[in-house]
C-alpha beads as a LAMMPS data file, in Angstrom:
LAMMPS data file: protein, C-alpha beads

108 atoms
107 bonds

1 atom types
1 bond types

-500.0 500.0 xlo xhi
-500.0 500.0 ylo yhi
-500.0 500.0 zlo zhi

Masses

1 110.0

Atoms # bond

1 1 1 -265.878 45.333 -396.705
2 1 1 -268.997 45.223 -398.583
3 1 1 -270.674 47.918 -396.553
4 1 1 -267.771 50.102 -397.635
5 1 1 -267.824 49.118 -401.136
6 1 1 -271.766 49.701 -401.008
7 1 1 -270.593 53.413 -399.724
8 1 1 -268.164 53.943 -402.218
9 1 1 -270.748 53.129 -404.996
10 1 1 -273.426 55.317 -403.479
11 1 1 -270.825 58.199 -403.637
12 1 1 -270.012 57.553 -407.233
13 1 1 -273.653 57.574 -407.983
14 1 1 -274.091 60.989 -406.396
15 1 1 -271.206 62.406 -408.266
16 1 1 -272.144 60.721 -411.645
17 1 1 -275.828 62.376 -411.064
18 1 1 -274.406 65.805 -410.027
19 1 1 -272.218 65.947 -412.978
20 1 1 -274.988 64.682 -415.374
21 1 1 -277.510 67.403 -414.183
22 1 1 -274.601 70.206 -414.118
23 1 1 -274.153 73.039 -416.715
24 1 1 -271.660 71.579 -419.234
25 1 1 -273.266 68.364 -419.798
26 1 1 -277.160 69.664 -419.117
27 1 1 -276.400 72.376 -422.171
28 1 1 -276.029 69.583 -424.568
29 1 1 -279.802 69.035 -424.600
30 1 1 -280.845 72.955 -424.486
31 1 1 -282.136 73.582 -427.905
32 1 1 -285.448 73.915 -430.001
33 1 1 -285.202 70.582 -431.268
34 1 1 -288.102 67.998 -430.601
35 1 1 -288.533 64.334 -430.549
36 1 1 -292.053 63.093 -431.486
37 1 1 -293.420 66.336 -430.594
38 1 1 -291.533 66.419 -427.226
39 1 1 -288.859 68.950 -426.469
40 1 1 -285.664 67.193 -426.171
41 1 1 -284.688 69.128 -422.782
42 1 1 -287.344 68.029 -420.683
43 1 1 -287.441 64.735 -422.120
44 1 1 -283.551 64.343 -421.739
45 1 1 -283.912 65.619 -418.080
46 1 1 -286.878 63.048 -417.247
47 1 1 -284.787 60.072 -418.666
48 1 1 -281.508 60.956 -416.786
49 1 1 -283.437 61.295 -413.619
50 1 1 -285.177 58.052 -414.349
51 1 1 -281.886 56.257 -414.884
52 1 1 -280.498 57.901 -411.552
53 1 1 -283.456 56.764 -409.729
54 1 1 -283.361 53.069 -411.148
55 1 1 -279.651 52.894 -410.447
56 1 1 -279.952 54.077 -406.841
57 1 1 -282.902 51.593 -406.117
58 1 1 -281.083 48.875 -407.594
59 1 1 -277.994 49.532 -405.592
60 1 1 -279.723 50.148 -402.144
61 1 1 -281.850 46.822 -402.535
62 1 1 -279.029 44.628 -403.432
63 1 1 -278.600 41.775 -400.788
64 1 1 -275.063 41.820 -399.524
65 1 1 -273.500 39.404 -397.160
66 1 1 -272.332 40.930 -393.858
67 1 1 -268.683 40.361 -393.036
68 1 1 -269.130 39.572 -389.301
69 1 1 -271.647 36.767 -390.054
70 1 1 -270.623 33.245 -390.906
71 1 1 -272.470 31.794 -394.198
72 1 1 -275.811 30.232 -393.117
73 1 1 -275.897 26.765 -393.083
74 1 1 -278.867 24.383 -394.103
75 1 1 -281.175 23.648 -391.173
76 1 1 -280.619 20.292 -389.520
77 1 1 -283.529 17.873 -389.484
78 1 1 -284.088 16.126 -386.078
79 1 1 -283.391 12.402 -386.482
80 1 1 -286.021 9.740 -386.398
81 1 1 -286.368 7.646 -383.266
82 1 1 -287.497 4.044 -383.401
83 1 1 -291.037 4.936 -382.115
84 1 1 -291.605 7.816 -384.915
85 1 1 -290.460 5.430 -387.399
86 1 1 -293.425 3.242 -387.358
87 1 1 -295.768 3.046 -390.151
88 1 1 -299.148 3.959 -388.428
89 1 1 -300.670 7.041 -390.134
90 1 1 -300.513 10.368 -388.212
91 1 1 -303.559 11.383 -386.018
92 1 1 -306.133 12.739 -387.924
93 1 1 -306.520 16.765 -387.005
94 1 1 -309.931 16.863 -388.499
95 1 1 -313.005 16.930 -386.366
96 1 1 -314.958 13.478 -386.013
97 1 1 -318.409 13.377 -388.132
98 1 1 -321.494 13.367 -386.154
99 1 1 -323.057 10.121 -384.983
100 1 1 -325.606 8.975 -387.317
101 1 1 -329.538 9.048 -386.219
102 1 1 -331.322 5.779 -386.064
103 1 1 -333.441 5.125 -388.820
104 1 1 -337.372 5.486 -388.217
105 1 1 -339.152 2.092 -387.903
106 1 1 -340.686 1.013 -390.961
107 1 1 -344.376 0.969 -391.003
108 1 1 -346.355 -1.266 -392.984

Bonds

1 1 1 2
2 1 2 3
3 1 3 4
4 1 4 5
5 1 5 6
6 1 6 7
7 1 7 8
8 1 8 9
9 1 9 10
10 1 10 11
11 1 11 12
12 1 12 13
13 1 13 14
14 1 14 15
15 1 15 16
16 1 16 17
17 1 17 18
18 1 18 19
19 1 19 20
20 1 20 21
21 1 21 22
22 1 22 23
23 1 23 24
24 1 24 25
25 1 25 26
26 1 26 27
27 1 27 28
28 1 28 29
29 1 29 30
30 1 30 31
31 1 31 32
32 1 32 33
33 1 33 34
34 1 34 35
35 1 35 36
36 1 36 37
37 1 37 38
38 1 38 39
39 1 39 40
40 1 40 41
41 1 41 42
42 1 42 43
43 1 43 44
44 1 44 45
45 1 45 46
46 1 46 47
47 1 47 48
48 1 48 49
49 1 49 50
50 1 50 51
51 1 51 52
52 1 52 53
53 1 53 54
54 1 54 55
55 1 55 56
56 1 56 57
57 1 57 58
58 1 58 59
59 1 59 60
60 1 60 61
61 1 61 62
62 1 62 63
63 1 63 64
64 1 64 65
65 1 65 66
66 1 66 67
67 1 67 68
68 1 68 69
69 1 69 70
70 1 70 71
71 1 71 72
72 1 72 73
73 1 73 74
74 1 74 75
75 1 75 76
76 1 76 77
77 1 77 78
78 1 78 79
79 1 79 80
80 1 80 81
81 1 81 82
82 1 82 83
83 1 83 84
84 1 84 85
85 1 85 86
86 1 86 87
87 1 87 88
88 1 88 89
89 1 89 90
90 1 90 91
91 1 91 92
92 1 92 93
93 1 93 94
94 1 94 95
95 1 95 96
96 1 96 97
97 1 97 98
98 1 98 99
99 1 99 100
100 1 100 101
101 1 101 102
102 1 102 103
103 1 103 104
104 1 104 105
105 1 105 106
106 1 106 107
107 1 107 108
């Protein structure tokens, strides 16, 4: 069901983009007007394109659960045995320090 819903949303996004970039609605922006020195027509084209791409990225990257997979369960921890429950510290994984050199004899 989720895959079908995603496909329907992609088709709706395509149809919406087609309508937005087609003549009747695109003709609304065609004129000599400027906004902060930028012609409105190219600015509107860019903004519509940006919104369409952002909506497509959001729609495609959304995680959706699969219908054929059961919900994931939390990983189970292994039970502690009597021998592993002791209070002894775990063995050290660091290398042993080098042996100390003997001190030289004192000269009087």
